[in-house]
Gaussian input, Z-matrix of N, CA and C with variables (Angstrom, degrees):
# hf/3-21g

backbone

0 1
 N
 C     1     B1
 C     2     B2     1     A1
 N     3     B3     2     A2     1     D1
 C     4     B4     3     A3     2     D2
 C     5     B5     4     A4     3     D3
 N     6     B6     5     A5     4     D4
 C     7     B7     6     A6     5     D5
 C     8     B8     7     A7     6     D6
 N     9     B9     8     A8     7     D7
 C    10    B10     9     A9     8     D8
 C    11    B11    10    A10     9     D9
 N    12    B12    11    A11    10    D10
 C    13    B13    12    A12    11    D11
 C    14    B14    13    A13    12    D12
 N    15    B15    14    A14    13    D13
 C    16    B16    15    A15    14    D14
 C    17    B17    16    A16    15    D15
 N    18    B18    17    A17    16    D16
 C    19    B19    18    A18    17    D17
 C    20    B20    19    A19    18    D18
 N    21    B21    20    A20    19    D19
 C    22    B22    21    A21    20    D20
 C    23    B23    22    A22    21    D21
 N    24    B24    23    A23    22    D22
 C    25    B25    24    A24    23    D23
 C    26    B26    25    A25    24    D24
 N    27    B27    26    A26    25    D25
 C    28    B28    27    A27    26    D26
 C    29    B29    28    A28    27    D27
 N    30    B30    29    A29    28    D28
 C    31    B31    30    A30    29    D29
 C    32    B32    31    A31    30    D30
 N    33    B33    32    A32    31    D31
 C    34    B34    33    A33    32    D32
 C    35    B35    34    A34    33    D33
 N    36    B36    35    A35    34    D34
 C    37    B37    36    A36    35    D35
 C    38    B38    37    A37    36    D36
 N    39    B39    38    A38    37    D37
 C    40    B40    39    A39    38    D38
 C    41    B41    40    A40    39    D39
 N    42    B42    41    A41    40    D40
 C    43    B43    42    A42    41    D41
 C    44    B44    43    A43    42    D42
 N    45    B45    44    A44    43    D43
 C    46    B46    45    A45    44    D44
 C    47    B47    46    A46    45    D45
 N    48    B48    47    A47    46    D46
 C    49    B49    48    A48    47    D47
 C    50    B50    49    A49    48    D48
 N    51    B51    50    A50    49    D49
 C    52    B52    51    A51    50    D50
 C    53    B53    52    A52    51    D51
 N    54    B54    53    A53    52    D52
 C    55    B55    54    A54    53    D53
 C    56    B56    55    A55    54    D54
 N    57    B57    56    A56    55    D55
 C    58    B58    57    A57    56    D56
 C    59    B59    58    A58    57    D57
 N    60    B60    59    A59    58    D58
 C    61    B61    60    A60    59    D59
 C    62    B62    61    A61    60    D60
 N    63    B63    62    A62    61    D61
 C    64    B64    63    A63    62    D62
 C    65    B65    64    A64    63    D63
 N    66    B66    65    A65    64    D64
 C    67    B67    66    A66    65    D65
 C    68    B68    67    A67    66    D66
 N    69    B69    68    A68    67    D67
 C    70    B70    69    A69    68    D68
 C    71    B71    70    A70    69    D69
 N    72    B72    71    A71    70    D70
 C    73    B73    72    A72    71    D71
 C    74    B74    73    A73    72    D72
 N    75    B75    74    A74    73    D73
 C    76    B76    75    A75    74    D74
 C    77    B77    76    A76    75    D75
 N    78    B78    77    A77    76    D76
 C    79    B79    78    A78    77    D77
 C    80    B80    79    A79    78    D78
 N    81    B81    80    A80    79    D79
 C    82    B82    81    A81    80    D80
 C    83    B83    82    A82    81    D81
 N    84    B84    83    A83    82    D82
 C    85    B85    84    A84    83    D83
 C    86    B86    85    A85    84    D84
 N    87    B87    86    A86    85    D85
 C    88    B88    87    A87    86    D86
 C    89    B89    88    A88    87    D87
 N    90    B90    89    A89    88    D88
 C    91    B91    90    A90    89    D89
 C    92    B92    91    A91    90    D90
 N    93    B93    92    A92    91    D91
 C    94    B94    93    A93    92    D92
 C    95    B95    94    A94    93    D93
 N    96    B96    95    A95    94    D94
 C    97    B97    96    A96    95    D95
 C    98    B98    97    A97    96    D96
 N    99    B99    98    A98    97    D97
 C   100   B100    99    A99    98    D98
 C   101   B101   100   A100    99    D99
 N   102   B102   101   A101   100   D100
 C   103   B103   102   A102   101   D101
 C   104   B104   103   A103   102   D102
 N   105   B105   104   A104   103   D103
 C   106   B106   105   A105   104   D104
 C   107   B107   106   A106   105   D105
 N   108   B108   107   A107   106   D106
 C   109   B109   108   A108   107   D107
 C   110   B110   109   A109   108   D108
 N   111   B111   110   A110   109   D109
 C   112   B112   111   A111   110   D110
 C   113   B113   112   A112   111   D111
 N   114   B114   113   A113   112   D112
 C   115   B115   114   A114   113   D113
 C   116   B116   115   A115   114   D114
 N   117   B117   116   A116   115   D115
 C   118   B118   117   A117   116   D116
 C   119   B119   118   A118   117   D117
 N   120   B120   119   A119   118   D118
 C   121   B121   120   A120   119   D119
 C   122   B122   121   A121   120   D120
 N   123   B123   122   A122   121   D121
 C   124   B124   123   A123   122   D122
 C   125   B125   124   A124   123   D123
 N   126   B126   125   A125   124   D124
 C   127   B127   126   A126   125   D125
 C   128   B128   127   A127   126   D126
 N   129   B129   128   A128   127   D127
 C   130   B130   129   A129   128   D128
 C   131   B131   130   A130   129   D129
 N   132   B132   131   A131   130   D130
 C   133   B133   132   A132   131   D131
 C   134   B134   133   A133   132   D132
 N   135   B135   134   A134   133   D133
 C   136   B136   135   A135   134   D134
 C   137   B137   136   A136   135   D135
 N   138   B138   137   A137   136   D136
 C   139   B139   138   A138   137   D137
 C   140   B140   139   A139   138   D138
 N   141   B141   140   A140   139   D139
 C   142   B142   141   A141   140   D140
 C   143   B143   142   A142   141   D141
 N   144   B144   143   A143   142   D142
 C   145   B145   144   A144   143   D143
 C   146   B146   145   A145   144   D144
 N   147   B147   146   A146   145   D145
 C   148   B148   147   A147   146   D146
 C   149   B149   148   A148   147   D147
 N   150   B150   149   A149   148   D148
 C   151   B151   150   A150   149   D149
 C   152   B152   151   A151   150   D150
 N   153   B153   152   A152   151   D151
 C   154   B154   153   A153   152   D152
 C   155   B155   154   A154   153   D153
 N   156   B156   155   A155   154   D154
 C   157   B157   156   A156   155   D155
 C   158   B158   157   A157   156   D156
 N   159   B159   158   A158   157   D157
 C   160   B160   159   A159   158   D158
 C   161   B161   160   A160   159   D159
 N   162   B162   161   A161   160   D160
 C   163   B163   162   A162   161   D161
 C   164   B164   163   A163   162   D162
 N   165   B165   164   A164   163   D163
 C   166   B166   165   A165   164   D164
 C   167   B167   166   A166   165   D165
 N   168   B168   167   A167   166   D166
 C   169   B169   168   A168   167   D167
 C   170   B170   169   A169   168   D168
 N   171   B171   170   A170   169   D169
 C   172   B172   171   A171   170   D170
 C   173   B173   172   A172   171   D171
 N   174   B174   173   A173   172   D172
 C   175   B175   174   A174   173   D173
 C   176   B176   175   A175   174   D174
 N   177   B177   176   A176   175   D175
 C   178   B178   177   A177   176   D176
 C   179   B179   178   A178   177   D177
 N   180   B180   179   A179   178   D178
 C   181   B181   180   A180   179   D179
 C   182   B182   181   A181   180   D180
 N   183   B183   182   A182   181   D181
 C   184   B184   183   A183   182   D182
 C   185   B185   184   A184   183   D183
 N   186   B186   185   A185   184   D184
 C   187   B187   186   A186   185   D185
 C   188   B188   187   A187   186   D186
 N   189   B189   188   A188   187   D187
 C   190   B190   189   A189   188   D188
 C   191   B191   190   A190   189   D189
 N   192   B192   191   A191   190   D190
 C   193   B193   192   A192   191   D191
 C   194   B194   193   A193   192   D192
 N   195   B195   194   A194   193   D193
 C   196   B196   195   A195   194   D194
 C   197   B197   196   A196   195   D195
 N   198   B198   197   A197   196   D196
 C   199   B199   198   A198   197   D197
 C   200   B200   199   A199   198   D198
 N   201   B201   200   A200   199   D199
 C   202   B202   201   A201   200   D200
 C   203   B203   202   A202   201   D201
 N   204   B204   203   A203   202   D202
 C   205   B205   204   A204   203   D203
 C   206   B206   205   A205   204   D204
 N   207   B207   206   A206   205   D205
 C   208   B208   207   A207   206   D206
 C   209   B209   208   A208   207   D207
 N   210   B210   209   A209   208   D208
 C   211   B211   210   A210   209   D209
 C   212   B212   211   A211   210   D210
 N   213   B213   212   A212   211   D211
 C   214   B214   213   A213   212   D212
 C   215   B215   214   A214   213   D213
 N   216   B216   215   A215   214   D214
 C   217   B217   216   A216   215   D215
 C   218   B218   217   A217   216   D216
 N   219   B219   218   A218   217   D217
 C   220   B220   219   A219   218   D218
 C   221   B221   220   A220   219   D219
 N   222   B222   221   A221   220   D220
 C   223   B223   222   A222   221   D221
 C   224   B224   223   A223   222   D222
 N   225   B225   224   A224   223   D223
 C   226   B226   225   A225   224   D224
 C   227   B227   226   A226   225   D225
 N   228   B228   227   A227   226   D226
 C   229   B229   228   A228   227   D227
 C   230   B230   229   A229   228   D228
 N   231   B231   230   A230   229   D229
 C   232   B232   231   A231   230   D230
 C   233   B233   232   A232   231   D231
 N   234   B234   233   A233   232   D232
 C   235   B235   234   A234   233   D233
 C   236   B236   235   A235   234   D234
 N   237   B237   236   A236   235   D235
 C   238   B238   237   A237   236   D236
 C   239   B239   238   A238   237   D237
 N   240   B240   239   A239   238   D238
 C   241   B241   240   A240   239   D239
 C   242   B242   241   A241   240   D240
 N   243   B243   242   A242   241   D241
 C   244   B244   243   A243   242   D242
 C   245   B245   244   A244   243   D243
 N   246   B246   245   A245   244   D244
 C   247   B247   246   A246   245   D245
 C   248   B248   247   A247   246   D246
 N   249   B249   248   A248   247   D247
 C   250   B250   249   A249   248   D248
 C   251   B251   250   A250   249   D249
 N   252   B252   251   A251   250   D250
 C   253   B253   252   A252   251   D251
 C   254   B254   253   A253   252   D252
 N   255   B255   254   A254   253   D253
 C   256   B256   255   A255   254   D254
 C   257   B257   256   A256   255   D255
 N   258   B258   257   A257   256   D256
 C   259   B259   258   A258   257   D257
 C   260   B260   259   A259   258   D258
 N   261   B261   260   A260   259   D259
 C   262   B262   261   A261   260   D260
 C   263   B263   262   A262   261   D261
 N   264   B264   263   A263   262   D262
 C   265   B265   264   A264   263   D263
 C   266   B266   265   A265   264   D264
 N   267   B267   266   A266   265   D265
 C   268   B268   267   A267   266   D266
 C   269   B269   268   A268   267   D267
 N   270   B270   269   A269   268   D268
 C   271   B271   270   A270   269   D269
 C   272   B272   271   A271   270   D270
 N   273   B273   272   A272   271   D271
 C   274   B274   273   A273   272   D272
 C   275   B275   274   A274   273   D273

   B1=1.4537
   B2=1.5234
   B3=1.3435
   B4=1.4599
   B5=1.5220
   B6=1.3142
   B7=1.4539
   B8=1.5205
   B9=1.3164
   B10=1.4574
   B11=1.5233
   B12=1.3237
   B13=1.4567
   B14=1.5118
   B15=1.3088
   B16=1.4622
   B17=1.5217
   B18=1.3192
   B19=1.4567
   B20=1.5294
   B21=1.3352
   B22=1.4702
   B23=1.5343
   B24=1.3027
   B25=1.4661
   B26=1.5291
   B27=1.3136
   B28=1.4665
   B29=1.5212
   B30=1.3395
   B31=1.4702
   B32=1.5229
   B33=1.3191
   B34=1.4636
   B35=1.5266
   B36=1.3191
   B37=1.4571
   B38=1.5296
   B39=1.3271
   B40=1.4608
   B41=1.5220
   B42=1.3158
   B43=1.4640
   B44=1.5265
   B45=1.3155
   B46=1.4668
   B47=1.5301
   B48=1.3200
   B49=1.4684
   B50=1.5213
   B51=1.3212
   B52=1.4640
   B53=1.5199
   B54=1.3215
   B55=1.4660
   B56=1.5233
   B57=1.3144
   B58=1.4694
   B59=1.5242
   B60=1.3272
   B61=1.4631
   B62=1.5220
   B63=1.3261
   B64=1.4669
   B65=1.5243
   B66=1.3127
   B67=1.4667
   B68=1.5264
   B69=1.3294
   B70=1.4624
   B71=1.5277
   B72=1.3234
   B73=1.4667
   B74=1.5172
   B75=1.3154
   B76=1.4664
   B77=1.5326
   B78=1.3084
   B79=1.4680
   B80=1.5289
   B81=1.3222
   B82=1.4697
   B83=1.5220
   B84=1.3349
   B85=1.4639
   B86=1.5271
   B87=1.3170
   B88=1.4605
   B89=1.5331
   B90=1.3239
   B91=1.4667
   B92=1.5264
   B93=1.3193
   B94=1.4649
   B95=1.5271
   B96=1.3229
   B97=1.4656
   B98=1.5331
   B99=1.3273
   B100=1.4592
   B101=1.5216
   B102=1.3360
   B103=1.4630
   B104=1.5251
   B105=1.3357
   B106=1.4614
   B107=1.5237
   B108=1.3256
   B109=1.4593
   B110=1.5282
   B111=1.3174
   B112=1.4627
   B113=1.5160
   B114=1.3197
   B115=1.4668
   B116=1.5239
   B117=1.3203
   B118=1.4682
   B119=1.5269
   B120=1.3263
   B121=1.4677
   B122=1.5295
   B123=1.3275
   B124=1.4674
   B125=1.5254
   B126=1.3179
   B127=1.4623
   B128=1.5191
   B129=1.3239
   B130=1.4627
   B131=1.5166
   B132=1.3220
   B133=1.4657
   B134=1.5217
   B135=1.3215
   B136=1.4668
   B137=1.5321
   B138=1.3251
   B139=1.4658
   B140=1.5229
   B141=1.3317
   B142=1.4611
   B143=1.5239
   B144=1.3291
   B145=1.4565
   B146=1.5268
   B147=1.3343
   B148=1.4595
   B149=1.5099
   B150=1.3248
   B151=1.4673
   B152=1.5214
   B153=1.2974
   B154=1.4691
   B155=1.5215
   B156=1.3309
   B157=1.4635
   B158=1.5281
   B159=1.3169
   B160=1.4709
   B161=1.5250
   B162=1.3104
   B163=1.4646
   B164=1.5222
   B165=1.3314
   B166=1.4570
   B167=1.5244
   B168=1.3332
   B169=1.4639
   B170=1.5265
   B171=1.3137
   B172=1.4662
   B173=1.5259
   B174=1.3207
   B175=1.4610
   B176=1.5269
   B177=1.3229
   B178=1.4648
   B179=1.5203
   B180=1.3293
   B181=1.4682
   B182=1.5241
   B183=1.3277
   B184=1.4592
   B185=1.5167
   B186=1.3247
   B187=1.4627
   B188=1.5255
   B189=1.3305
   B190=1.4545
   B191=1.5353
   B192=1.3335
   B193=1.4658
   B194=1.5216
   B195=1.3245
   B196=1.4668
   B197=1.5328
   B198=1.3404
   B199=1.4557
   B200=1.5284
   B201=1.3058
   B202=1.4701
   B203=1.5329
   B204=1.3287
   B205=1.4622
   B206=1.5216
   B207=1.3134
   B208=1.4691
   B209=1.5231
   B210=1.3228
   B211=1.4597
   B212=1.5273
   B213=1.3129
   B214=1.4695
   B215=1.5259
   B216=1.3170
   B217=1.4646
   B218=1.5232
   B219=1.3294
   B220=1.4613
   B221=1.5211
   B222=1.3269
   B223=1.4670
   B224=1.5179
   B225=1.3199
   B226=1.4694
   B227=1.5291
   B228=1.3115
   B229=1.4647
   B230=1.5266
   B231=1.3241
   B232=1.4569
   B233=1.5322
   B234=1.3131
   B235=1.4674
   B236=1.5275
   B237=1.3243
   B238=1.4617
   B239=1.5288
   B240=1.3231
   B241=1.4652
   B242=1.5255
   B243=1.3254
   B244=1.4633
   B245=1.5282
   B246=1.3193
   B247=1.4651
   B248=1.5262
   B249=1.3181
   B250=1.4668
   B251=1.5161
   B252=1.3233
   B253=1.4708
   B254=1.5262
   B255=1.3302
   B256=1.4706
   B257=1.5188
   B258=1.3235
   B259=1.4687
   B260=1.5179
   B261=1.3252
   B262=1.4609
   B263=1.5205
   B264=1.3212
   B265=1.4716
   B266=1.5283
   B267=1.2959
   B268=1.4733
   B269=1.5144
   B270=1.3210
   B271=1.4599
   B272=1.5285
   B273=1.3215
   B274=1.4614
   B275=1.4794
   A1=111.11
   A2=118.27
   A3=119.64
   A4=110.54
   A5=116.94
   A6=120.77
   A7=112.43
   A8=117.47
   A9=120.36
   A10=113.37
   A11=118.19
   A12=120.71
   A13=114.39
   A14=118.01
   A15=121.81
   A16=112.77
   A17=117.70
   A18=120.61
   A19=113.20
   A20=120.54
   A21=118.52
   A22=112.11
   A23=117.02
   A24=121.29
   A25=110.28
   A26=117.14
   A27=121.45
   A28=110.31
   A29=116.75
   A30=120.20
   A31=111.65
   A32=116.93
   A33=120.45
   A34=110.90
   A35=116.44
   A36=120.41
   A37=110.95
   A38=117.44
   A39=121.42
   A40=110.90
   A41=116.15
   A42=121.05
   A43=111.03
   A44=116.84
   A45=120.94
   A46=110.51
   A47=117.01
   A48=120.36
   A49=111.07
   A50=116.92
   A51=120.84
   A52=111.30
   A53=117.19
   A54=120.51
   A55=111.61
   A56=116.93
   A57=120.90
   A58=109.86
   A59=116.68
   A60=120.51
   A61=110.95
   A62=117.18
   A63=120.97
   A64=110.93
   A65=117.36
   A66=121.40
   A67=111.02
   A68=116.41
   A69=120.38
   A70=110.42
   A71=117.04
   A72=120.53
   A73=110.49
   A74=117.34
   A75=121.09
   A76=111.12
   A77=116.92
   A78=120.35
   A79=109.56
   A80=117.04
   A81=120.73
   A82=110.61
   A83=117.51
   A84=121.74
   A85=110.29
   A86=116.75
   A87=121.48
   A88=111.41
   A89=116.89
   A90=120.31
   A91=112.42
   A92=116.73
   A93=120.47
   A94=112.13
   A95=115.87
   A96=121.74
   A97=111.78
   A98=115.55
   A99=121.24
   A100=107.90
   A101=115.98
   A102=119.91
   A103=114.58
   A104=118.44
   A105=118.51
   A106=110.23
   A107=114.75
   A108=120.44
   A109=111.43
   A110=118.21
   A111=120.71
   A112=112.23
   A113=115.92
   A114=120.18
   A115=110.98
   A116=116.53
   A117=120.50
   A118=110.80
   A119=116.12
   A120=120.05
   A121=110.11
   A122=117.32
   A123=120.95
   A124=110.92
   A125=116.51
   A126=120.34
   A127=110.84
   A128=116.97
   A129=120.90
   A130=111.94
   A131=116.48
   A132=120.56
   A133=110.78
   A134=117.16
   A135=120.31
   A136=111.52
   A137=117.00
   A138=120.00
   A139=110.76
   A140=115.39
   A141=121.03
   A142=111.13
   A143=116.30
   A144=120.70
   A145=111.37
   A146=115.93
   A147=120.03
   A148=115.00
   A149=116.76
   A150=118.48
   A151=114.37
   A152=118.33
   A153=119.60
   A154=111.17
   A155=116.80
   A156=120.14
   A157=111.35
   A158=116.53
   A159=119.79
   A160=111.71
   A161=117.38
   A162=121.38
   A163=111.20
   A164=116.23
   A165=119.42
   A166=112.15
   A167=118.21
   A168=120.60
   A169=110.91
   A170=116.77
   A171=118.86
   A172=110.86
   A173=117.09
   A174=120.64
   A175=110.47
   A176=116.78
   A177=121.20
   A178=110.59
   A179=116.63
   A180=119.88
   A181=111.72
   A182=117.30
   A183=120.37
   A184=112.43
   A185=117.24
   A186=120.69
   A187=112.54
   A188=117.05
   A189=122.73
   A190=112.04
   A191=115.02
   A192=121.39
   A193=109.41
   A194=117.55
   A195=120.29
   A196=111.93
   A197=115.61
   A198=121.05
   A199=111.08
   A200=117.03
   A201=120.76
   A202=111.02
   A203=117.30
   A204=120.87
   A205=110.27
   A206=116.34
   A207=121.45
   A208=110.34
   A209=116.83
   A210=120.78
   A211=111.97
   A212=116.87
   A213=120.74
   A214=110.14
   A215=116.55
   A216=120.33
   A217=112.49
   A218=117.73
   A219=118.49
   A220=111.59
   A221=117.08
   A222=120.23
   A223=111.76
   A224=115.49
   A225=120.57
   A226=110.09
   A227=116.27
   A228=119.36
   A229=112.62
   A230=117.75
   A231=119.88
   A232=109.96
   A233=116.09
   A234=120.38
   A235=111.39
   A236=117.73
   A237=119.50
   A238=112.32
   A239=117.43
   A240=119.29
   A241=110.69
   A242=117.25
   A243=119.32
   A244=109.96
   A245=117.36
   A246=120.08
   A247=110.99
   A248=116.86
   A249=120.90
   A250=111.47
   A251=117.80
   A252=119.45
   A253=111.31
   A254=117.21
   A255=120.03
   A256=110.48
   A257=117.85
   A258=121.10
   A259=110.76
   A260=117.00
   A261=119.77
   A262=112.41
   A263=116.49
   A264=119.95
   A265=111.17
   A266=116.08
   A267=120.06
   A268=110.48
   A269=117.01
   A270=122.55
   A271=111.57
   A272=116.66
   A273=121.78
   A274=107.68
   D1=-57.44
   D2=179.95
   D3=-71.42
   D4=-31.54
   D5=-178.93
   D6=-76.04
   D7=-20.22
   D8=-175.96
   D9=-86.37
   D10=5.67
   D11=176.65
   D12=84.47
   D13=21.51
   D14=179.97
   D15=-93.68
   D16=25.37
   D17=-175.42
   D18=-57.53
   D19=-43.54
   D20=178.11
   D21=-58.90
   D22=-40.36
   D23=178.31
   D24=-65.66
   D25=-41.46
   D26=179.67
   D27=-64.10
   D28=-46.57
   D29=179.32
   D30=-63.88
   D31=-41.48
   D32=179.97
   D33=-64.50
   D34=-43.13
   D35=178.97
   D36=-64.47
   D37=-41.05
   D38=177.64
   D39=-62.59
   D40=-42.91
   D41=179.95
   D42=-63.72
   D43=-46.49
   D44=179.90
   D45=-64.53
   D46=-40.71
   D47=177.51
   D48=-61.10
   D49=-40.98
   D50=178.18
   D51=-64.91
   D52=-39.27
   D53=177.04
   D54=-63.78
   D55=-42.40
   D56=178.78
   D57=-63.05
   D58=-44.62
   D59=178.50
   D60=-60.61
   D61=-44.77
   D62=179.17
   D63=-64.01
   D64=-40.01
   D65=179.66
   D66=-62.73
   D67=-48.46
   D68=-179.62
   D69=-65.96
   D70=-40.40
   D71=177.25
   D72=-62.33
   D73=-38.36
   D74=177.34
   D75=-61.84
   D76=-40.04
   D77=177.38
   D78=-61.91
   D79=-44.33
   D80=-179.89
   D81=-64.71
   D82=-45.37
   D83=178.39
   D84=-57.87
   D85=-42.68
   D86=-179.19
   D87=-68.84
   D88=-47.20
   D89=-178.87
   D90=-63.53
   D91=-35.18
   D92=179.81
   D93=-87.04
   D94=-2.09
   D95=177.99
   D96=54.92
   D97=47.18
   D98=178.58
   D99=-70.40
   D100=122.24
   D101=-171.00
   D102=-118.78
   D103=-11.32
   D104=-178.18
   D105=-138.41
   D106=166.86
   D107=-174.45
   D108=-65.12
   D109=-38.33
   D110=178.72
   D111=-60.11
   D112=-43.67
   D113=178.01
   D114=-67.66
   D115=-35.50
   D116=178.30
   D117=-64.95
   D118=-42.23
   D119=178.25
   D120=-65.13
   D121=-42.86
   D122=178.17
   D123=-60.61
   D124=-44.73
   D125=177.81
   D126=-61.56
   D127=-44.75
   D128=178.86
   D129=-58.60
   D130=-42.92
   D131=178.87
   D132=-64.73
   D133=-42.35
   D134=-179.80
   D135=-66.00
   D136=-43.03
   D137=176.99
   D138=-61.48
   D139=-43.68
   D140=179.79
   D141=-62.93
   D142=-47.39
   D143=-177.51
   D144=-63.11
   D145=-45.22
   D146=-175.76
   D147=-76.18
   D148=-31.91
   D149=-173.65
   D150=-111.34
   D151=-33.54
   D152=-176.85
   D153=-95.52
   D154=-59.41
   D155=-174.93
   D156=-59.33
   D157=-43.87
   D158=-179.31
   D159=-67.36
   D160=-43.69
   D161=-178.96
   D162=-65.98
   D163=-45.41
   D164=179.90
   D165=-65.96
   D166=-30.41
   D167=179.63
   D168=-60.55
   D169=-46.25
   D170=179.36
   D171=-69.05
   D172=-35.78
   D173=178.52
   D174=-62.55
   D175=-43.22
   D176=179.47
   D177=-62.62
   D178=-40.60
   D179=-179.93
   D180=-66.86
   D181=-46.00
   D182=-177.68
   D183=-69.85
   D184=-34.13
   D185=-177.98
   D186=-93.01
   D187=0.04
   D188=179.43
   D189=53.44
   D190=46.73
   D191=178.45
   D192=-88.42
   D193=155.91
   D194=178.84
   D195=-65.51
   D196=142.75
   D197=179.73
   D198=-61.23
   D199=-34.63
   D200=179.10
   D201=-62.02
   D202=-39.95
   D203=176.64
   D204=-62.64
   D205=-39.56
   D206=175.84
   D207=-57.31
   D208=-47.77
   D209=-179.21
   D210=-62.80
   D211=-39.95
   D212=177.92
   D213=-63.65
   D214=-48.32
   D215=-178.27
   D216=-63.40
   D217=-47.25
   D218=-178.14
   D219=-71.39
   D220=-29.17
   D221=175.55
   D222=-63.91
   D223=-41.37
   D224=176.57
   D225=-60.09
   D226=-47.32
   D227=-178.80
   D228=-68.52
   D229=-33.10
   D230=175.47
   D231=-60.07
   D232=-46.92
   D233=-179.88
   D234=-63.01
   D235=-43.97
   D236=-177.06
   D237=-70.90
   D238=-37.71
   D239=-179.89
   D240=-69.51
   D241=-41.63
   D242=177.21
   D243=-63.98
   D244=-43.75
   D245=178.13
   D246=-59.92
   D247=-42.03
   D248=179.46
   D249=-64.02
   D250=-46.12
   D251=-178.68
   D252=-65.95
   D253=-38.40
   D254=179.17
   D255=-67.40
   D256=-46.12
   D257=179.70
   D258=-60.78
   D259=-45.35
   D260=-179.76
   D261=-65.89
   D262=-35.43
   D263=177.66
   D264=-65.80
   D265=-43.30
   D266=178.94
   D267=-68.78
   D268=-41.82
   D269=-175.22
   D270=-69.88
   D271=-44.02
   D272=-176.14
   D273=-85.81

């Protein structure tokens, strides 16, 4: 995929996926009436734990990927989800 010269498609898909994630997270932040940074961080951790860490754990087991790669991937998503929830809480 990356070697075949599809980088514009990959970047566009990544960008659109990030927008969808931010949009859905914004709906959750609004519905739960998250009003402060502490609550935003807690929400981000809960979303990450329930949807990213758990999903990636089974993926790592089925695909026989290294545990260290799992930690790197879920760490990245933890940072981005917390950043998204905090930004949306401050912005909204």
